N, C-alpha and C positions, 0 to 999 in steps of 0.2 A: 504494500500500500504506500502510495506517495503522499506525504504530508508536508504542508508548507504553512508557515505562520508569518503574516506581515504585521509588524508591531509598530504602534505609536503614530501612524500616519493620519492625515485628514482625508477621510473617504468622501469622495465627491461623486454624486450622481446628478442627473439633470434637474432634480427637484429639491435636493437638500444636501448639506455637507455635515459631517460629524467626525470628531476625533475618535477613532476606533481601531481595533485589531481586526484582521481578516484571516479566518482559518479555512484551509483548503485541504480536501482529501480527494485523491484520484481525479483531479482536474475539475472539481466542482466546489463552489463556495459552500461551506457547511455552517459557518457562524460569522456574524459581524457584530462586534460590541467592544466595550472597554475591558481592558485587562483580561483577555481570554487566557484560559489555562487548559489547553486541549490534551490532558492526560500525560502519558509518559513522554519525556523528551527524546527517548530513543527513536532514531529515524526521522526526527522532526527538523526540517530546514527552517531557519528563522531569517527573515529579511527585515532589517531595521529601517523604518520609514519615518523616523522622528523628524519633525519640521519639514516633511515632504507631503505632497499630495498623492493620493492613491486613486487612480482614475480607471474607469472602464477602458479597455484597449480600444484604440481607434478602429473604425470601420471605413475603409475607402471603397465606395460603391462604384468606382469607375476607373478601371485599369485596362491596359492592352499589353499584356506580356507576350513576347515572341510572336507578335501579330504580323502575318504576311500582308504587306501593304505597300502600294506604289513601287513595286519592283524589288522590294527587299523585305527584311524582317526587323521588327523593333528589337533593340539591342538587349534590353532587360528580359531575360527569360523567366520562367516561373520560379526558378531557384534564386537567381540574383535579385529579382524584383521583390519577392516575398521576404527575403533576407534583409534587404534594405528597408522594407516596410517595418519589420520588427525593430530595427535600429532606430526608427523614428517614432516608435510607440503605437504603430498600427498592427493589430493582431488578426484582422480579417480583411480580405479584398473580394470584390465581385468583378470578375472579368467578363468579356463578351465573346461568345461563340458566334461568328458572323459568316453565314454561307454566301457563296457567290450566287449571282442571279441564276435561277433555274435549278439550284442545287438543294438538297435535302437539309432541313433544319436539324433533324435528328442526327444525321451523319456529321454535321458541323459540331453539334453538342458532343458526340462521341469522340471526334477528333480533338477537341479542346481538352476533354477529360484525359485522353491518352497523353497529351503534352503536359498537363498540369499534375496529375496524380503522382507521378514518380519524383516530382521536383519541388512541390510546394513546401515551404517551411512553416506556414501558418494556415489557418482554416480559410476556405474560399467557397464561393458559389459562382454561378454563371447566369448572366442574362443571355438571351438568344436574339439575334438580329432577324428582322423580317425585311428582306431585300427584293422580294417579288411576291406575287399573290396568285393563288390557285386553291382549289379544293384540297389539294394535298398539303399545302402550307397550313390551311385552316385546321386540318385534322392533326397534323404534327404538333401544332401549338397546343391542342387539347391533350395529346399524349404526353408532351413534355411537362405540362402543368400537373397532370394527374399521376404520372409515373416517374418523372425524373427530377422533381423538386425545383422546377423553373416557374417562377411566378412573375416574371417581367420580360417584356419583349420590346426591342428597340427598332424603331423605324427611322429611316433617313430621308430628309427632305432636300439633302444636298448630295454631292458626289454623283452628278448626272452621268448615266451610262454605266456606273459601277454598282452603287447601292441605292440610289434614289428611287423612291416610289411617288406616285401622284396622289392627288386628293381622294380619288375614288378608292384606291388601294389602302390609303391611310384610314379612310372611313371603315373599310372592311376589317382591317387589322385591329382597330380600336374596338369595333363591335365584338370581335372574337375575344379580345382581352377581357372585356366586360363579362361575356358569357362564361368564361373559364375561371374568373376570379383573379386575373393578373393585373399588373400595372403596365400601362402603355408608356414607354420611354420614347423620346423623340430628339433627334438632332435637328434643330430648327434653324435652317437657312434656306433662302430661296435659290435652289440649284440652277434654275433657268437663268436668273439674273446674274448669278456668279459666272456661268459659262459665257454669257454675252460680255460681261465686264472683263473677263480674262482676255477675250479676243481683242477688246478695245485697248487694254493696257499694252498688250504685245504689239499691236499695230502702231502704237505711239512710241515704240522702242523701249518701253519699260519692262525689263526682263528680270530685275533684281527682286529681293524679298519685299520691298515696299509695294510692289505690284500685287502681292498676295492680299494685303489689307485693302488696297485701293479698289480691287475688283469685288470685294465682299464687305462693304461698309456696314455699320451696325444696323442701318435701316432694313437690310435684307434679312438680318437675324430677327429684328423686332416684328417684321411683317410675317415671317414664317411662324414665329412664336404665337402671335395672335391667331393665325390660321389653324395651327395645331390645337390650341385651346378651344377654338370654336368647333372644330370637327369632333374632338373628344367629348366636349360637353353635349353635343347633339345626340350622342349615344350613351351619355351618362357613364363614360369611362374615366377612371382616375388617370391623371396625366403627370408625368415626371419629366421635366425639361432638363436635359443634361447640359453640361458646360455653358451656363449662362454667362456670357462674356461682356455684355454691354449694359450701360445704364438704361437704354431705351427698352431692351428686352426685359430687364428686371422690372421696369415700371409696368410693362404689359402684364407680367405675372402677378405683381403686387395688386394691381387694379382688379385682376380676375379673382384673386383670393378674397378681396374685399367685397366682390360681387357674389361670393359664396361658392365659386367654382372649386372643384377638387383638383387642385394643381399644385405641384411642388417644384421649386427651382433649385438647381444645383450649381453654385459657383465653384470654381476650382482654385487650387492653391496658386496657379499661375496668374489668374486675373485678380486675385486678392493681394498678391505680393509684388507684382510688377506691371508694366504697361507696354503698349505697342510702339512707343517712340523708338524702340530698338530696331524696328524694320528700316529706319532711315540711317542706321549706323554706317559709317564709311567702311568698316571692316566687313566684308561679305560673310565670312564664317559666323561672326557674332550675330549679324542680322538674320541669317538663315537658321541659326540655332533656335530662334524664337518662333519660327513658323509653325503654326498649328491651325486647326479649323474647328470652330470659328476663330479668327485671329484675335490676339490681344489688341486692345483699342488704344489709339494714339492719344486720346484725351487723358492726360495724367491724373485727373481727378477720379477716374473710374475705379481703381482699387479701393479708395476710401469710401466711395458711395456704396459699392457692392458689400463692403464689410459692414457698413451701417445697416443695410437691408438684411444681411444675414443675422445681425444682432437683434433686429426688431421683428423678425419672423416673416417678412415679405419673401425672403429666400429661406430654404429649410435645411439644406444638407451641404456639407463641403466634401469635395472629392479632389481628384487630380487629373483624370484623363491621361495618366502616365503612359506615354507611348514614345519611347526614346530612340534616337538615332544619332550615331556619331557624325562628326562633321564630314567625314569622307562619304557617308551615306547621304547626307543632306546635299553633297556636291553633285548628286545626280541631276539637280536642277540648277547648276551653276550658270547656264545660259538661258534658262526658262523657269521662272518661279513656279509655274504650274506643276513642275516635276520634282520640286523639293518635297521629300517625305514629310508629312504633317505630324508633329508631335513634340512634346516637351516632357521634362522630368517633373517630379513632385511627390512621389509616394513616400520618400524618406523624410522630406522636409515639411510636408503639409501641416502637421500639428504644431511644430515650432513657429512656422510662418503665421498661422492663425492666432497662436498665443501672443506673438509679438504685435501683430497688427490689430488684433481684436481685444485681448485681455489686458496686455501691458499698456495699450493706448487708452484703456478705459471705456471702450465701446461695449464690451460684454463682460459678465462675471464668469467665474469658474464653472458654474452650473450650466450656463448657456454654452460655454465651450464644450462641455461634455455632450450636450444636446446636438450641436452641429457637427461634431467630429465622430459621434458614435451612436447615441440613443435614437435620434430621429431616423437615421438610416435603418437601424434595427427594427424600429416600429413600422416604417413604410414597407420594408421587404420581409416582414414577418419572421424576424429573428429574435425579437424581444419576448420575454426578458432573459432568455438564455444568453443573448449577446446585448451589449449596450447598457448593462447595469451591474453593479456590485451588490448582490443580495443573495440570501440563502437559496440555493438551487440553481444559480446562474453559473455559466461556464466561467472558469477561472482564467479569463483573458484580461490582464490587468497591467497597467504601467505605473511605475513609481516616478513621479514627475517633480523636478526641482524648479519652482517658479522663479527663483532668484538667480539661478545660474544662467550664464550666457554661452552661446556658441556661435562661431562664424561659419556660415555655409560656404563650402568650396568644393569644386570638382576634385581637388587634390586629396580631400579627406572623406568624401562621401562613399557610400557602399554600392552605388549603382554602377552599371557597366559602361556608362558613357563618359566622354572626355570633355563635357561642358555641363555647367549648371546655370540655369537661368536666374538663380538667386545668388550668384557668386558675390561674396563679400558682405552679404547681409548679416548683421549681428542680431541674433534672436535671443530674447529672454524666454525662458521656458525650455528645459532640456529633459528628455527622457533618460533616466538613469538606469532603470531595470525594467525589462519587458518580460511578462509572464504569459505564456500561451499553454492552454490545456493544463494549467497548474504547475508548469515547469518553468524555471528561470531559463529563458532562451537567449537573453541579451543582458549583459551586466557591465555597464560602464566601458563599453568598447569591445568587450569580449563576447563572442557568440558561443552558445551551447546548443547547437541545432544541426539537424541533418536533413538532406533532401528527402522529401516524401513524408515528413513528420506531420505536415498539415493534413486536414481532412476536407473532403467535399461535404458541404452542409446543405442538404435539401431544404427547400422552403415551401411551406404549404400555401395553397391558393387562398384567396379571400382574407387577406390580413385585416383584422378587426379595426385597427387604427385608421385604415383607409375605407373599408367597405361598410362600416356602420352607417355612414352618411349616404353611401351609394344605395344600400338596401332601402333605407327610409325614403329616399327620393323616388325609387321605383314604386313604392306604395302610394305616395301622396302627391307626386308631381306629374303624373301622367295626364295628358290632355284628354278631355271627354267631350263627346258631341253635345251640341245644344239640342234640347228636346223642343221640337216645334211641330206644328201641323204641316202636313205635306202641301206643297204648292199646288193649287188647283186651277191656275189661270192659263192663258194662252202661251204657247211656245212657238217662236218663229221657225221657219224651215231654213236650213242651211243652203246657201247658194253654192253649187259646185264650182270649184276653182277653174278659171279659164286657163287652157293650155296655150 
């Protein structure tokens, strides 16, 4: 039996904090309280958390490890990526199985499982992409939800010709999500306008990374966000907008939430910690390293505004969209920005960046930090309270956090596989000292105690209560009904045949 006692720390959940010990047996929290004395000291590992915070391990609901994309593969594989996650205080990730158009969703799911299972160092789950539509896709979504533990499906409104689907397919996919108890995820950008904008930029001789942002300005993100919300709401499907990158898109989501729509917004570490002015940097590798879709926004006030909206609840969850490429991979687009592989880092640095920009700045407290880095994602994706909380019966995924310590982010010291870090030189208050996964100390002040394949695939049940309580009630009381009236008994004109 594995036994672990965390002593003297301040246990922080999303709703309250208390100074308490945490006792763990076989990967599960068994007791939380002051001055715990869990029997014999034999075989008991003790972690001193005095003057430290004891937080639920982070959940990053948006990663792309070893993702085949734009002619290459993302550099962080499931081993390196999840190992880096643990170093940053994240104990669970949700990756994406994305089939090519015309290909099986179930086969994509099995392919990603075969890549991940032997390598993951922490627990993980999978979203599945909907990149085309047919009766087969509809049936496979049902099977994945009922038999494979998938309760979230992602549609793309961008990447025309590769992953993008139209409004009719989007309506069908959201309708099926609703029927099977899943969450509809969406990459919200107007793919048609992006394609035309890219042609225009190239015709003007703009081939560098700045063209990437110029051809997909934030209004194409905001327009698609509003359209996705409108389509999802028309079928009463809960919607989760991934990588919310702009103030205008965030405003659309905040307005929809105030109108009562069931929609959640996900800003990522990149847009909370830096901005798109880098696309105009004179050094091509530096500029290209920041290319991702949707792009970072050149308005330097964007990170501050998005953090405010995350703190006040307009936006719900923080993620990373971690999809990393070395500079030599980015160089595939050295003469044409449309060929630069899209993606940046973040899985290791997300929690420190959010503590620095959110908590240390005074925008949110420690409880809200736990909510936006762990608990809200656990609730939305039906992992709560096994994940996202420190309580009796919860999985012992925990991070010992030093709120007063600082660290300087650098590619020279990070644990990710790439040669660049978009947060290079940022000094962050808030440092993960010890990370505990499944009740085991897997990271301790720079030293790993973890092996490939140690993580588990975590199936997620459909119809998460946190989301579907409102959906079910609306089905009952918000359906339109016909007006009861006497039949019309008057004259009806005859139609005149159309002239050929």
